[in-house]
DOLUM-873828 format. One record per atom (N, C-alpha, C, CB): x, y, z; residue in one letter. Coordinates in steps of 0.2 Angstrom, whole numbers, plus 5000, padded with zeros to 4 digits. Glycine has a CB too. Layout:
XYZA/...
This chain:
459851294545X/459651354541X/459051384544X/459451324534X/459051444545X/458451484548X/457851494542X/458651544551X/457251494545X/456751504541X/456451574542X/456151444542X/456451614537X/456151684537X/455451684539X/456251714531X/455051624537X/454351624539X/454151604546X/454051584533X/454651574549X/454451544556X/454351604561X/455051494558X/453851594565X/453651644570X/453951624577X/452951654570X/454251564577X/454451544584X/453951544589X/455151584586X/453351514588X/452851514593X/453151484599X/452251484590X/452951504605X/453251484611X/453051404612X/452951524617X/452551384609X/452451304610X/452951264606X/451751294608X/453351294602X/453851264598X/454551274600X/453751284591X/454551304606X/455251324608X/455451274614X/455251394611X/456051244614X/456251204620X/456951234622X/456351134617X/457051214628X/457751224631X/458251174629X/457751224639X/458751194626X/459351154624X/459951154628X/459451164616X/460451174625X/461151184628X/460951234634X/461651204624X/461451234639X/461351284645X/461251354643X/461951274649X/460651384644X/460451454643X/460251464636X/461051494644X/460151414632X/459951424625X/459251394624X/460451394620X/458851424619X/458251394617X/458251384610X/457651444619X/457851334608X/457851324601X/457151304598X/458251254599X/456951334592X/456351314589X/456351254586X/456151374584X/455851204588X/455851134585X/455651134578X/455451094590X/455251184576X/454951194569X/455551204564X/454451244569X/455951254565X/456451274560X/457151264563X/456351354559X/457251244569X/457851224572X/458351284574X/458251174568X/458051344573X/458451404574X/458551414582X/458151464571X/459151434584X/459151454591X/458851524592X/459951454594X/458451534597X/458051594597X/458151624604X/457351584596X/458051694605X/458051724611X/457351754612X/458551784612X/457251784618X/456551804620X/456251864615X/456551834627X/456651894612X/456451954607X/456151924601X/457051994605X/456251854599X/456051824593X/455451784594X/456651784591X/455251774600X/454651724601X/453951764600X/454651694607X/453451724598X/452751744599X/452351704603X/452451744591X/451951724607X/451751794608X/452351834611X/451151804612X/452351904611X/452851944614X/453051914621X/452752014614X/453651914623X/453951894629X/453551934635X/454651904630X/453451994634X/453152034639X/452452024640X/453252114638X/452151984635X/451451964636X/451351904639X/451051974629X/451851864640X/451851794643X/451751804651X/452451754642X/451451754654X/451351754662X/452051764665X/451051684664X/452051794671X/452551814675X/453051744677X/452351844682X/452651694679X/453051634680X/453451604674X/452551574683X/453151614668X/453551584662X/454151634661X/453051594656X/454051694662X/454551744660X/455151734666X/454351814661X/454951724672X/455451704677X/455851644675X/455151704684X/455551594673X/455851534672X/456351544666X/455351474670X/456151574661X/456551584655X/457151624657X/456151624649X/457051684661X/457651724663X/458151684667X/457451784667X/457851634672X/458351594676X/458651544672X/457851564681X/458351514667X/458651464663X/459251504658X/458151434658X/459151564656X/459651594652X/460151614656X/459251654649X/460051634662X/460651654667X/461051594669X/460351694673X/460751534668X/461151474670X/460951444677X/461851484670X/460451474680X/460251454687X/459551414687X/460151514691X/459251404681X/458651364680X/458751294680X/458251384674X/458251254679X/458351184679X/458751164673X/457651154679X/459151114674X/459551084668X/459151034664X/460151054671X/459451024658X/459150974654X/458651014649X/458750924657X/458450974644X/457951004639X/457250994642X/458050964632X/456951054643X/456251054645X/455851094641X/456251074652X/455251074639X/454851114635X/454451154639X/454351064630X/454351214637X/453951264641X/453251254640X/454151344638X/
């Protein structure tokens, strides 16, 4: 069940199934348009890692950002 009040702060988001990210606070699967701070405001290395993981070429396993 998704929480309307959850802001999906990046510190609460983990990598789960291949290419998917999940908020540990509300357990909703999220994408880069739903996280805070805005994806474009995050460091280049972080954005690169996120995009590689979503594309399936990033490191496997659940890893917290």
